[in-house]
N, C-alpha and C positions, 0 to 999 in steps of 0.2 A: 504495498498499499504505499503511494508517495506521501513525503509529508504534506503537512499544510503551506510550506515556503512552494513546494512543486504541484500542488492541487493547482487546474485551470478548468474553469468553468465559463461556459458561453455566453453571452448574454440574456439570450430567452431565457439560460434555465435559474440562471441567478437568484431571481427573484423568488424563487422556491427554495432553491439547496441553502441558501447565506439564510431567511428566517429558521429552516430546520435545522442547520448547523448551530445556531444561537439557542433554538429549544433545546438541544441535546446536549447543550453545555450545560443551560440552567436547572436543566432537570438530574444531570449530574449531579451539579453544586447542591439544590434542593434534597437530594439524597445522601452527600457527603456531609451538608450540614444535619441531618436528620440524625444521621447514623450518630455523628459525633453529640447530640444532643444540645446544640445550638440554635434549635428550635421549639426547645421545650419551654420557653416563655409564650408562646405564640400559641402552640398546641394546649398547653396546660395550663396557663395561666400562672406558671411557673413552675416549680421541679415537676416533671412526670413521675406521678408514685406508680406502684408497681401495677397497678389496672390498666396503665396505659403502656405497659413493654410488652411487646409480645415476648413470651417465656419462651426458652428453647422449649422443642417438643416432648425431651425429656424430663421435664418439670411439669407437664399434664397429662393427665390419662381419661378416659372415657369416662370413669365413676368419678373422678374429680374435679370439681371446675376451677378454672385456671384460676380464676379471683381470689380461692384458698389457698391456706399454707401451704408451700409445696413440701413433698416428702422427698425426699433424697431418692434418686431414680438409684437401679441396681444392674444396670445394663451389662454388667462383667467384672472380674475382679481388675485391680489394677497392679501391674507389674512395678516391682519397688525400683530395678535397677533402671530401666526405660526412664519412669519417673526420678530417680535421682540425677540422671543423666541429663534431662530437661530442664532443672532448675540451677542445676550447679554454676554454670557460665553468670545466673544471673544475680545468687549470692555472692559470687567472689567480687561482683561490683566495686572498685575502690568506696565509692560514694556512701556506702554504709558502714564504714568505719569497720574498725576490729573486732567489735563483737554483735556478729549476728546469728539468731537462732530462729529455725525451721522446724516446722516437724507439721506432717502427712497423716491423717491416719486412715483406716480401712471403713467407710459408711457400714456394711455390714456389722461389725464387732468392735470397732474403736481400736483396734490393733494398730501400733504405729509403724508406718511404712516408710518412712521415710525420716532422719531427724539429722541435724546440723545445728554444729554448737551446744554449749552446755551450760545447764545451769536455767537460773530463772533471771528474765530482764525486766526492766521498767517498763507496764505497759500503756501507758497512757490511756487513752480513751478508751483500748478494749477491756480496759476492767469493767466497762458498762455490758459487756457479756455474762460475765459472771452474775454481775447486782441483778440484769432483767432475767436470767435464767431464773435465779435464785428467786426473784420476786413473782415470778409464773408459777414456778412450784408450789410457792406457800398460801399464796393470795387467789383467790377466783378470778379468771378473768373479766367476769361482767361486774365484778364489786365497784362502787363507786362510793369515794371519800365524801362525805358531809361538813358542811361548814352550816351553822348553826346560830341563833339568837334565841337566848334562852331567860327568863326572868319573871317578874309579876311586878305590878304596880308601876311606879316611874325608874325601876329598876332594872336594868338589862346587860346582858352579856354576850359579846362576839366569839365563839367559840370557833378555835380554828380546827379545823379536821385532818391537815395533812394534806392539801389539794395543792398538788405541785403546780398547776397549771390555773388555778383560783384569778379571775382576772376583773378589773373595775368594769369596763363594759361590756357586755352583751357579744357575742359571738358573732363574727362576720360570717356570709354566706360563703361556702366554700372552704371554712374552715376545719382542717383534717379533727383538730381534738375540739368537740364543742364543750366550750367552758363553762363552768358555773360562774356567774358574776356577780358582786358588790351591789350593779344597777338593782339588778331581779332580788338580792335580797333584802335589800332596803326599801325597795316598793312593797314586796310582800310584809316584811315590820311594821310600815309604817300604817298599812291597812290593817294587820292585826290590832296593832293600838288604837288605829280609828273607832275601831269595835266593842272595845272598852273604855272609849272615850277617854283616853290619855292621850295628852297634847306634848308633855313635857317629861323627858327622862333625861337619867345620868346613864352614861355608856362605859361599861369595864370589858376588858378584853382578853382572852383565856387563850395562851399558844401554850400552855402545858403538855399536851399530848407527848412531845419531844423531849426529851432529859441529855443530858452531857451538853460540852461544850457545842458552840453553834457554828465555832470553824475550825477545823482539824489541826491539832498540834503540830501534824505532819507537813502540813501547807506550808507554803513559803509566807511567811510573815506580811508580806506587801497583800498577799491576793486579796485580803479587804479591803484595807487603807485604800489600795491603787483601783476600787472600784474593779476586780476583777469576779469577785464572787460578791452573792449576797449571804451572808450568816443565815444558816440552815433553820429555818421556823416552821411551826406546825400552822403559821398562818402568818401568810403575805398576800399580795395582790401583784399580778404581773410581774410576781416571782422576785418584788419589792423594788420594781425600777421604774424610775418617771425620767423621761425626755435623757435617759442613758446614764441616770444618776443610780447608784443604787444604795438603797437605805441602810444605817447601820443598826436600825430596829425594825425591822419590816413589817411586824405583827403591829407596833404604834403605829406605823406607818398606814398601815391598811384598816386600821379603826379610825384613825381622823381622816381616812378618805370616807369611811362609812357614815361617819357623823355629817360630813358635809351632804351624803345623799339623804340622809334622813331629814335633815333641815331644809334641804330643797324640795323633800314633800310634808313640808307643815310641819314638820315636829320638832320643839325645842329642846336642845341637847344644853342641860347645866355643864357647865365646867371642862376639862380636856378626861380626855378618854384613860382610866387605870388599868393595871394590869390586875386581873381579877379573876378567881378562881370560883368558876362556875360550881354552885348547889349539885349534890347528887341528886338527879332526880329531877332537876329543876325542870318547869315547861317549856316545851319548845313552842317561840311564837312564828319561827319562819326558819326554812330551809333551803338551801340548794346545793345539790350535789354533784359531783364531778363526772367527767368524762369515766368509761370502763379504764379498770387496770390495762385490759388489752389495749385501747386505744394510746393512754399513755407511755405504755416500754414502745408502742410503735413509732410515737413521736421521739423520745428519748435517743433511741437507737439510732432513728432516722436523721436527726440533725445533731446528734450527741450534746445532748443538753446536760449539762454539769449539776445545773438548779436540780431538775427532776430525777436525775439520778440520786443525788444525797438525800430529797427526802422519801423516794421508795425506799433505798436502802433503811431508812428508820420505819416505815412500814412494814416490809419483810419482817425488821426484827421484832415490830408488834406483834406478828403473824407467828413467831413461832417463839413468840411468850420470853422475850426476852427484851432488857432496858432499849428504849427509841433512842440509842445514842450510836454514835461512828462507832464506838468497839462491841454494842449487842449485834449492830449489822455486820460487821464485818464475821462475828462471829459466827452468826446464823449463814451467811453467804457460805465459810466453808462447811460445815455441819452440813448444808444441801450437797454440795461436791460431793462430800465425802459418803454421802447416801446413794448418791448417785454413782459410787463406783470410778468416781475421776480421777484421775492423777493429779494429786495436788503437792507434790514433792516441792518444796523451795518455795511454796506459797505465804506470802505476807501480804496482807491488804488493812491499809489503814482510813479508806473512806472507801464511797460507791462511785465516784465520777472515773477517777484513775486522775485526778489533779496533782496527785502526792506523787513524789519522788522516791517515798521511802517505800513505795508498792512493790511487788516482785509477782512475778506470774512466769510459769515454763511455757514456751510455744506449744508442748503436749497439752498443759492443762486447758487453754484456750480451742484447740483443734477437737480435743473430747468433749468439751461442753457443748459446743455446735453440734458436735455430732449426736450426741445425746440428747439434747433439744430437738433436731430435726427428727428423731424415731421414737418421740414419746409423745401424744397427742395434748397434753396439759401446755407442753412447750412450745410444740411444733412453729406456731406464730413467730417465733424467733428469728425462725431462719426467713421466712416471709418480710420481714423488718428490716433486713440487713440492706444496707445501700446496695444499688446495684450498679454495677461500672457503667458511668458515661450518661446514666438516665437520674438518678435520683440521693437525696441525701447528701452525705459528705464524698460523695463517689461523683457525683455529677460533673466535676470540672476535672475528673481524672480521667485515665486510659486513653486521654483524646489522639494521641498517635499510634496507638496500639488498635485499630479499629477492628481488626479480626478478634477481639476479646472482648469490645463491647457489648454490653447484656449477656453476658456468662458469667459473671463474676458477681457472688454476692459477699460483702464483706463489712465489717466494721474496722474505721478506723481508728488510729490513735497518733495526736501529734502533741510532744512539749518540744522546748528547745532541747535540740542532739537527740532527741528519741521521736523514734516511728514505728508504726507496727500495723498490723494487717490480718485480722482474722477470718474465716467464711468459709466458702468454699467455692469453686470454680470446676466448668463443666470442660472435658478436654476436650480432643477434636471429634471425638465419635459417641459424644454425650456421656461420657463416664465421669462421676460425678468425684473431685478429690477434695475430702476437707482438710482445710491448714489453715496453719500461724506463723506468721513470718515477724521478726521483732529484729528490730535494730536501735540499741541506746547509746552510742556514741557517734553521733552524726553532727556534732556540732560546729566541725570545721567547712561545711559545705552549704548551701542555700537549701531551705525546708523543701521548696518544690523538688530541686533533684535528687534528695533522698526519698521520696514521694513517689515519684517516676523511677525509679531504680525497684523499689518495694511493687510499685505496679507491673514492672517487668519479670519479677518473681510468679507473678499470679497470670501475665498473659502466656509463661514459659511452660503451665499447666495447661492451660487454656489450646493451645497451640499443638500439645503433642498427644500421639495416639500411643495412650500409656498402657493398651490392653494385654494382661498376660496370654 
């Protein structure tokens, strides 16, 4: 075929051929942009969710709708030697630094197929895989957390129920998490007070559901002071953030907002809201309920929500009958992993989000957690919640140059300065699932994007491998 420079077209045909060529280029460009996910904003009004991604054939079956949590297919065994040969060059990338760990397990039984590196690593946000797995294991996926107003007469108390996504305003159409909100709660409270003829009240607030420090001793001391995180609370609105500034006392901030909403509805509030322990058995005047645990976990995994992860750490501690604290929550996570026969050698957990650099998780622990989650009905949704390469969540802008891997990798990312990780699964070239985790925690000498791209190449190597035995 001649090159474009060598092509000669007679004048009568030009009017047809040139537009056709332009159309072909436009179509090709459109396909490329679609494949990379660059059209997501137009197609999906934001990141395309899993429902908008055409899943690989091996993720669906005639008996299971595609929109449900995918169960890992088992089209054949993986040859460890082929898999090791496929990922070795990517694992040896200089940009990943001197400490790189990798583990891949067999979906059938969780047996480790390939391992590289030794020990446990700083996991960053892949910690959320363990937190979410434990939450789904301990709490009914359809459970909702309740924020209440209790009291009688002119004394009422706003009681936090540990809703990580309680908002000030009502949810907008299309919000993937239908959030409970203080605006609705204030309207219901005002209506209840009107029924009793009460027009003036004093307001207290109760955030006592959680215990222990509201910032992990294992976090950098500047996390709260530099507006990186909000102190963890059982009562907050919009995660304690307003106009980009995080409240140092999110419960008090939520209470003040609630007071303003009550006053806007004709209720007079005397004094400032004060910390108050709600009386046992107090009458509930009004309440709002959170999104389901399933929705909460899906969101915190997709966008890697540190704040929600720490709240859910406490909620799962409560479900395990432990103190609703950093310590109680991390103990509960470790117990859940042990009960599931997941290898926890080297495991150290000090929070639920992965912000702590004192956390240590082995790649095998992460890989086995993903695998057990996929094979257990109660936790299978966790696999569906994982970001999809090039399409959703924290992977929406990744894999751009690895087009053959777009849509074939589902994985949770982890990022701190000098720390990068990826845990999930990839479908190999024949649709065979490979559950994996790759971690590098000494990459401070390279730009984050370079280290992330190097990790993506590990997953891409799996996707390109014909790894069948």
